[in-house]
C-alpha positions as YAML, in Angstrom:
chain: A
units: angstrom
residues:
- id: 1
  name: MET
  ca: [109.11, 21.04, 31.87]
- id: 2
  name: LEU
  ca: [108.86, 24.59, 32.94]
- id: 3
  name: ASN
  ca: [110.94, 26.25, 35.33]
- id: 4
  name: ALA
  ca: [108.68, 27.05, 38.33]
- id: 5
  name: THR
  ca: [110.79, 29.46, 39.40]
- id: 6
  name: ALA
  ca: [111.09, 31.45, 35.22]
- id: 7
  name: VAL
  ca: [106.93, 31.70, 35.55]
- id: 8
  name: ALA
  ca: [107.16, 33.14, 39.48]
- id: 9
  name: HIS
  ca: [109.75, 35.66, 38.10]
- id: 10
  name: THR
  ca: [107.05, 35.85, 34.74]
- id: 11
  name: VAL
  ca: [104.11, 36.27, 36.71]
- id: 12
  name: GLY
  ca: [105.21, 38.56, 39.14]
- id: 13
  name: GLU
  ca: [105.70, 40.97, 36.93]
- id: 14
  name: VAL
  ca: [102.57, 41.18, 35.51]
- id: 15
  name: VAL
  ca: [101.55, 41.94, 38.87]
- id: 16
  name: LEU
  ca: [103.96, 44.66, 39.30]
- id: 17
  name: ARG
  ca: [103.15, 45.88, 35.61]
- id: 18
  name: HIS
  ca: [99.52, 46.23, 37.19]
- id: 19
  name: ALA
  ca: [98.48, 46.59, 40.04]
- id: 20
  name: ALA
  ca: [102.01, 47.03, 42.45]
- id: 21
  name: HIS
  ca: [100.11, 48.62, 45.12]
- id: 22
  name: LEU
  ca: [98.99, 45.09, 45.68]
- id: 23
  name: VAL
  ca: [102.19, 44.28, 47.21]
- id: 24
  name: PRO
  ca: [103.67, 45.37, 50.87]
- id: 25
  name: ALA
  ca: [106.51, 48.17, 50.10]
- id: 26
  name: VAL
  ca: [108.94, 45.72, 52.08]
- id: 27
  name: ALA
  ca: [111.66, 46.00, 49.54]
- id: 28
  name: ASP
  ca: [113.00, 48.52, 46.94]
- id: 29
  name: PRO
  ca: [112.21, 48.34, 43.96]
- id: 30
  name: LYS
  ca: [109.58, 45.82, 44.79]
- id: 31
  name: GLY
  ca: [110.50, 42.59, 43.49]
- id: 32
  name: ALA
  ca: [108.53, 40.08, 41.09]
- id: 33
  name: SER
  ca: [108.77, 36.83, 43.20]
- id: 34
  name: ALA
  ca: [107.57, 38.77, 46.26]
- id: 35
  name: ALA
  ca: [104.71, 39.97, 43.81]
- id: 36
  name: ALA
  ca: [103.65, 36.76, 43.08]
- id: 37
  name: GLY
  ca: [102.50, 35.82, 46.01]
- id: 38
  name: HIS
  ca: [99.89, 38.60, 45.85]
- id: 39
  name: ALA
  ca: [98.50, 36.94, 42.15]
- id: 40
  name: HIS
  ca: [96.20, 35.63, 43.66]
- id: 41
  name: ARG
  ca: [94.65, 38.15, 44.71]
- id: 42
  name: LEU
  ca: [94.16, 39.64, 41.14]
- id: 43
  name: ILE
  ca: [94.62, 36.98, 38.45]
- id: 44
  name: THR
  ca: [92.57, 33.98, 38.77]
- id: 45
  name: ARG
  ca: [93.66, 31.30, 36.21]
- id: 46
  name: VAL
  ca: [97.76, 30.46, 34.76]
- id: 47
  name: THR
  ca: [97.76, 28.60, 32.09]
- id: 48
  name: ALA
  ca: [101.42, 27.76, 30.80]
- id: 49
  name: GLY
  ca: [102.76, 26.89, 26.91]
- id: 50
  name: THR
  ca: [105.90, 25.62, 26.87]
- id: 51
  name: ASP
  ca: [108.09, 27.98, 27.65]
- id: 52
  name: PRO
  ca: [108.21, 31.06, 30.88]
- id: 53
  name: CYS
  ca: [107.19, 33.99, 29.13]
- id: 54
  name: ASP
  ca: [104.18, 31.59, 26.83]
- id: 55
  name: LEU
  ca: [101.31, 32.28, 29.72]
- id: 56
  name: ARG
  ca: [97.72, 33.52, 29.28]
- id: 57
  name: ILE
  ca: [96.71, 35.12, 32.67]
- id: 58
  name: THR
  ca: [92.75, 35.46, 33.50]
- id: 59
  name: TRP
  ca: [91.80, 38.11, 35.28]
- id: 60
  name: PRO
  ca: [88.52, 38.15, 37.00]
- id: 61
  name: THR
  ca: [85.73, 39.59, 35.90]
- id: 62
  name: SER
  ca: [83.41, 41.62, 37.91]
- id: 63
  name: ARG
  ca: [83.95, 39.27, 41.33]
- id: 64
  name: PRO
  ca: [81.85, 41.10, 44.17]
- id: 65
  name: PRO
  ca: [83.30, 41.09, 47.72]
- id: 66
  name: ARG
  ca: [81.84, 38.09, 49.68]
- id: 67
  name: ARG
  ca: [78.47, 39.56, 51.61]
- id: 68
  name: VAL
  ca: [79.15, 40.45, 55.07]
- id: 69
  name: PRO
  ca: [77.04, 38.12, 57.85]
- id: 70
  name: PRO
  ca: [73.42, 39.73, 59.17]
- id: 71
  name: GLY
  ca: [74.51, 41.23, 62.67]
- id: 72
  name: HIS
  ca: [78.65, 41.13, 62.26]
- id: 73
  name: LEU
  ca: [79.21, 44.70, 61.54]
- id: 74
  name: HIS
  ca: [76.76, 46.05, 64.64]
- id: 75
  name: LEU
  ca: [78.63, 43.08, 66.92]
- id: 76
  name: ALA
  ca: [82.08, 44.60, 65.70]
- id: 77
  name: ARG
  ca: [80.16, 48.28, 66.55]
- id: 78
  name: ARG
  ca: [79.12, 47.03, 70.67]
- id: 79
  name: LEU
  ca: [82.18, 45.21, 71.13]
- id: 80
  name: THR
  ca: [84.53, 47.65, 70.03]
- id: 81
  name: GLY
  ca: [85.97, 50.05, 72.84]
- id: 82
  name: SER
  ca: [85.59, 46.73, 75.05]
- id: 83
  name: ASP
  ca: [87.04, 43.55, 73.07]
- id: 84
  name: PRO
  ca: [89.37, 45.07, 70.55]
- id: 85
  name: GLN
  ca: [90.69, 41.36, 69.28]
- id: 86
  name: ARG
  ca: [87.21, 40.20, 68.31]
- id: 87
  name: THR
  ca: [86.11, 43.35, 67.16]
- id: 88
  name: ARG
  ca: [89.76, 43.31, 64.56]
- id: 89
  name: THR
  ca: [88.86, 39.39, 64.21]
- id: 90
  name: ILE
  ca: [85.59, 40.60, 63.19]
- id: 91
  name: LEU
  ca: [85.94, 43.51, 60.98]
- id: 92
  name: ARG
  ca: [89.25, 41.74, 59.16]
- id: 93
  name: ASN
  ca: [86.67, 39.34, 58.17]
- id: 94
  name: ILE
  ca: [83.88, 41.53, 56.60]
- id: 95
  name: LEU
  ca: [86.48, 42.77, 54.77]
- id: 96
  name: ALA
  ca: [88.09, 40.45, 53.79]
- id: 97
  name: SER
  ca: [87.45, 40.49, 49.75]
- id: 98
  name: ILE
  ca: [88.33, 43.84, 50.37]
- id: 99
  name: ASP
  ca: [91.15, 45.90, 48.75]
- id: 100
  name: PRO
  ca: [91.30, 49.52, 50.25]
- id: 101
  name: ALA
  ca: [93.03, 50.84, 46.64]
- id: 102
  name: THR
  ca: [90.32, 49.41, 44.29]
- id: 103
  name: THR
  ca: [86.92, 47.93, 44.85]
- id: 104
  name: ALA
  ca: [84.14, 50.05, 44.72]
- id: 105
  name: THR
  ca: [82.32, 52.32, 47.11]
- id: 106
  name: GLU
  ca: [79.89, 49.74, 49.68]
- id: 107
  name: VAL
  ca: [78.42, 51.23, 52.97]
- id: 108
  name: VAL
  ca: [78.43, 48.19, 55.34]
- id: 109
  name: HIS
  ca: [82.83, 48.50, 53.80]
- id: 110
  name: ALA
  ca: [82.74, 51.54, 54.78]
- id: 111
  name: ASP
  ca: [81.79, 51.48, 58.04]
- id: 112
  name: ALA
  ca: [83.65, 48.52, 58.65]
- id: 113
  name: ALA
  ca: [87.12, 49.94, 57.09]
- id: 114
  name: HIS
  ca: [86.29, 53.11, 59.53]
- id: 115
  name: LEU
  ca: [86.19, 50.72, 63.00]
- id: 116
  name: LEU
  ca: [89.19, 49.07, 61.62]
- id: 117
  name: ALA
  ca: [91.40, 52.16, 60.74]
- id: 118
  name: PRO
  ca: [91.84, 53.37, 64.75]
- id: 119
  name: LEU
  ca: [92.54, 49.36, 65.86]
- id: 120
  name: LEU
  ca: [95.21, 48.90, 63.47]
- id: 121
  name: HIS
  ca: [98.71, 51.20, 63.30]
- id: 122
  name: GLY
  ca: [101.51, 52.38, 59.89]
- id: 123
  name: GLU
  ca: [100.26, 51.58, 56.98]
- id: 124
  name: ALA
  ca: [97.34, 49.19, 57.61]
- id: 125
  name: ALA
  ca: [95.48, 52.48, 59.34]
- id: 126
  name: ILE
  ca: [96.44, 54.73, 56.70]
- id: 127
  name: GLY
  ca: [95.11, 52.43, 54.15]
- id: 128
  name: TRP
  ca: [91.99, 51.64, 55.97]
- id: 129
  name: ALA
  ca: [91.86, 55.05, 56.71]
- id: 130
  name: GLU
  ca: [91.38, 56.49, 53.08]
- id: 131
  name: TYR
  ca: [89.61, 54.16, 52.26]
- id: 132
  name: ALA
  ca: [86.77, 55.01, 54.31]
- id: 133
  name: HIS
  ca: [87.09, 58.64, 54.31]
- id: 134
  name: ARG
  ca: [86.96, 58.35, 50.31]
- id: 135
  name: SER
  ca: [83.98, 56.44, 50.17]
- id: 136
  name: PHE
  ca: [82.51, 58.38, 52.93]
- id: 137
  name: THR
  ca: [83.22, 60.81, 50.79]
- id: 138
  name: CYS
  ca: [81.38, 59.55, 47.66]
- id: 139
  name: LEU
  ca: [78.84, 58.50, 49.48]
- id: 140
  name: HIS
  ca: [77.27, 61.60, 51.29]
- id: 141
  name: GLY
  ca: [80.21, 64.73, 50.06]
- id: 142
  name: LEU
  ca: [82.98, 66.07, 51.72]
- id: 143
  name: THR
  ca: [81.18, 67.80, 55.36]
- id: 144
  name: ASP
  ca: [78.59, 65.30, 56.56]
- id: 145
  name: PRO
  ca: [79.54, 64.24, 59.80]
- id: 146
  name: LEU
  ca: [80.78, 60.58, 58.45]
- id: 147
  name: THR
  ca: [82.87, 62.38, 56.32]
- id: 148
  name: LEU
  ca: [84.39, 64.78, 58.68]
- id: 149
  name: ALA
  ca: [84.78, 62.12, 61.47]
- id: 150
  name: ALA
  ca: [86.28, 59.53, 58.54]
- id: 151
  name: ALA
  ca: [89.16, 62.74, 57.97]
- id: 152
  name: HIS
  ca: [89.65, 62.88, 61.54]
- id: 153
  name: THR
  ca: [90.23, 59.23, 61.46]
- id: 154
  name: LEU
  ca: [92.69, 59.07, 58.63]
- id: 155
  name: ALA
  ca: [94.92, 62.37, 60.40]
- id: 156
  name: THR
  ca: [94.98, 60.07, 63.14]
- id: 157
  name: ALA
  ca: [96.58, 57.13, 61.60]
- id: 158
  name: HIS
  ca: [99.14, 60.05, 59.34]
- id: 159
  name: ARG
  ca: [99.86, 61.81, 62.52]
- id: 160
  name: GLN
  ca: [100.97, 58.93, 64.42]
- id: 161
  name: ALA
  ca: [102.39, 57.13, 61.46]
- id: 162
  name: GLY
  ca: [104.92, 60.60, 61.58]
- id: 163
  name: HIS
  ca: [103.48, 61.88, 58.93]
- id: 164
  name: HIS
  ca: [103.00, 65.19, 60.61]
- id: 165
  name: GLN
  ca: [102.54, 67.21, 57.25]
- id: 166
  name: ARG
  ca: [100.15, 65.32, 56.13]
- id: 167
  name: ALA
  ca: [97.89, 64.98, 59.12]
- id: 168
  name: TYR
  ca: [98.30, 68.88, 59.64]
- id: 169
  name: ARG
  ca: [96.91, 69.73, 56.22]
- id: 170
  name: LEU
  ca: [94.35, 66.84, 57.02]
- id: 171
  name: LEU
  ca: [93.52, 68.39, 60.52]
- id: 172
  name: ARG
  ca: [93.39, 72.46, 58.43]
- id: 173
  name: ASP
  ca: [90.79, 71.03, 56.23]
- id: 174
  name: LEU
  ca: [88.42, 69.56, 58.64]
- id: 175
  name: ALA
  ca: [88.32, 72.33, 60.96]
- id: 176
  name: GLU
  ca: [88.10, 74.13, 57.86]
- id: 177
  name: HIS
  ca: [84.38, 72.77, 57.18]
- id: 178
  name: LEU
  ca: [83.37, 72.18, 60.81]
- id: 179
  name: ALA
  ca: [84.03, 75.65, 60.87]
- id: 180
  name: ALA
  ca: [80.66, 75.95, 58.16]
- id: 181
  name: THR
  ca: [78.72, 73.58, 58.97]
- id: 182
  name: ALA
  ca: [79.01, 73.58, 62.75]
- id: 183
  name: GLY
  ca: [80.11, 76.70, 64.15]
- id: 184
  name: PRO
  ca: [83.10, 78.10, 64.28]
- id: 185
  name: ASP
  ca: [83.37, 77.79, 67.89]
- id: 186
  name: ALA
  ca: [81.27, 74.30, 67.80]
- id: 187
  name: HIS
  ca: [83.50, 71.91, 70.56]
- id: 188
  name: PRO
  ca: [84.21, 69.69, 67.78]
- id: 189
  name: THR
  ca: [85.72, 72.35, 65.59]
- id: 190
  name: LEU
  ca: [88.01, 74.11, 68.15]
- id: 191
  name: ALA
  ca: [88.80, 69.55, 70.02]
- id: 192
  name: VAL
  ca: [90.29, 70.17, 66.01]
- id: 193
  name: ARG
  ca: [91.91, 73.01, 66.25]
- id: 194
  name: ALA
  ca: [93.20, 72.02, 69.62]
- id: 195
  name: THR
  ca: [95.36, 68.73, 68.06]
- id: 196
  name: THR
  ca: [95.90, 71.10, 64.78]
- id: 197
  name: ALA
  ca: [98.08, 73.08, 67.48]
- id: 198
  name: LEU
  ca: [99.55, 69.81, 68.25]
- id: 199
  name: VAL
  ca: [100.65, 68.94, 65.26]
- id: 200
  name: LEU
  ca: [102.07, 72.16, 64.70]
- id: 201
  name: TYR
  ca: [104.12, 71.40, 67.82]
- id: 202
  name: ASP
  ca: [105.28, 67.55, 66.08]
- id: 203
  name: LEU
  ca: [106.85, 70.49, 63.05]
- id: 204
  name: GLY
  ca: [108.53, 72.14, 65.33]
- id: 205
  name: HIS
  ca: [105.65, 75.81, 64.97]
- id: 206
  name: HIS
  ca: [106.27, 75.76, 68.53]
- id: 207
  name: HIS
  ca: [105.52, 79.08, 69.09]
- id: 208
  name: ALA
  ca: [102.66, 79.12, 66.88]
- id: 209
  name: ALA
  ca: [101.21, 76.42, 68.67]
- id: 210
  name: ARG
  ca: [100.92, 77.58, 71.91]
- id: 211
  name: THR
  ca: [99.72, 80.25, 70.03]
- id: 212
  name: LEU
  ca: [96.88, 78.93, 68.32]
- id: 213
  name: LEU
  ca: [95.82, 75.98, 71.68]
- id: 214
  name: ALA
  ca: [96.09, 79.13, 74.02]
- id: 215
  name: ASP
  ca: [93.42, 80.79, 71.50]
- id: 216
  name: THR
  ca: [91.49, 77.49, 71.58]
- id: 217
  name: ILE
  ca: [91.52, 77.36, 75.42]
- id: 218
  name: GLY
  ca: [89.47, 80.56, 75.82]
- id: 219
  name: ARG
  ca: [87.47, 80.44, 73.27]
- id: 220
  name: HIS
  ca: [86.68, 77.10, 74.72]
- id: 221
  name: ARG
  ca: [86.05, 78.00, 77.90]
- id: 222
  name: ARG
  ca: [83.75, 82.00, 76.62]
- id: 223
  name: HIS
  ca: [81.50, 79.09, 74.18]
- id: 224
  name: HIS
  ca: [81.64, 75.62, 76.28]
- id: 225
  name: PRO
  ca: [81.53, 76.79, 80.22]
- id: 226
  name: GLY
  ca: [82.14, 73.70, 82.50]
- id: 227
  name: HIS
  ca: [83.02, 71.49, 79.57]
- id: 228
  name: PRO
  ca: [85.37, 68.70, 81.26]
- id: 229
  name: ALA
  ca: [87.90, 69.53, 77.36]
- id: 230
  name: THR
  ca: [88.71, 73.15, 78.67]
- id: 231
  name: ALA
  ca: [90.99, 71.35, 81.05]
- id: 232
  name: ARG
  ca: [92.39, 68.00, 78.84]
- id: 233
  name: MET
  ca: [93.52, 71.02, 76.56]
- id: 234
  name: ALA
  ca: [95.05, 73.45, 79.63]
- id: 235
  name: GLU
  ca: [96.97, 70.24, 80.77]
- id: 236
  name: HIS
  ca: [98.45, 70.35, 76.57]
- id: 237
  name: LEU
  ca: [99.25, 73.31, 77.10]
- id: 238
  name: ASP
  ca: [101.28, 73.32, 79.89]
- id: 239
  name: ARG
  ca: [102.48, 70.29, 78.68]
- id: 240
  name: LEU
  ca: [103.82, 71.75, 76.04]
- id: 241
  name: TRP
  ca: [105.52, 74.32, 77.84]
- id: 242
  name: HIS
  ca: [106.89, 71.74, 79.52]
- id: 243
  name: HIS
  ca: [108.97, 70.15, 76.44]
- id: 244
  name: HIS
  ca: [109.55, 73.29, 75.45]
- id: 245
  name: THR
  ca: [111.82, 75.32, 78.46]
- id: 246
  name: THR
  ca: [113.70, 71.25, 79.25]
- id: 247
  name: HIS
  ca: [113.92, 70.37, 75.52]
- id: 248
  name: HIS
  ca: [114.31, 73.21, 73.32]
- id: 249
  name: HIS
  ca: [117.15, 72.13, 71.25]
- id: 250
  name: SER
  ca: [114.99, 68.68, 70.55]
- id: 251
  name: SER
  ca: [114.33, 68.02, 66.73]
- id: 252
  name: PRO
  ca: [110.60, 68.52, 65.77]
- id: 253
  name: GLY
  ca: [108.56, 65.72, 64.42]
- id: 254
  name: VAL
  ca: [108.88, 64.03, 67.58]
- id: 255
  name: ALA
  ca: [105.13, 63.96, 68.75]
- id: 256
  name: VAL
  ca: [104.39, 65.16, 72.79]
- id: 257
  name: ASN
  ca: [100.99, 64.94, 73.07]
- id: 258
  name: PRO
  ca: [98.32, 61.90, 72.12]
- id: 259
  name: SER
  ca: [95.44, 63.68, 69.98]
- id: 260
  name: LEU
  ca: [92.74, 65.35, 71.99]
- id: 261
  name: SER
  ca: [88.34, 63.60, 71.18]
- id: 262
  name: LEU
  ca: [86.21, 64.43, 68.51]
- id: 263
  name: SER
  ca: [82.78, 63.62, 68.30]
- id: 264
  name: VAL
  ca: [81.43, 64.13, 64.70]
- id: 265
  name: VAL
  ca: [80.58, 60.94, 64.27]
- id: 266
  name: ARG
  ca: [76.50, 61.52, 64.10]
- id: 267
  name: PRO
  ca: [74.57, 58.80, 66.07]
...
């Protein structure tokens, strides 16, 4: 009779060797026992011999992701603002057979991932946002509006997770792409510049952040007179000044403002 614990350990080692990304990093290093619980996502059959190391492991053969029922993505998009819990359920069902780290690009899955990421937190949000951005880049190119919107979603996920340096790099690149496509003084470009200033503040570059935000407000006021975003930017700048004067010795890396809105997704 085989020792079940030993077999599970061996299977777990195989998962760690070939697909460690499937195992949530709840412990460091990742344990084989935890990895064995994810074997069903990678292995279709395990045939045992006479000892725990005598195992024949069958890998999946190009099994396509489960077909998405018609209308489900449209329903999720329509419910996003009014019923986020139901939206999450629909989108998770659409993406149930998808591994964001390895699954090939499909338009419907990229769209679903992009809708799901803002409804999640932490690594889950980052994983789906990365999949959406990677997929849209492959499908449409770096400067397509959908790709740029996905880049903003990914930057937001990193910022909410406290990855301010990563968020800053993404926003900086996004602002450059928008400046080249929409124009340096277009509203989406300036909105990203304003959010970049907030992330700079999160990183501890307080003077640079206030300077960038003040310049952005001036340009936005000149090129988009009467736009409500100008007032929101000014409120953020006032908050930065207030935070600076009342927490002059506070540690960098603590976000003090939410991201400004960005509208780059084409209708």
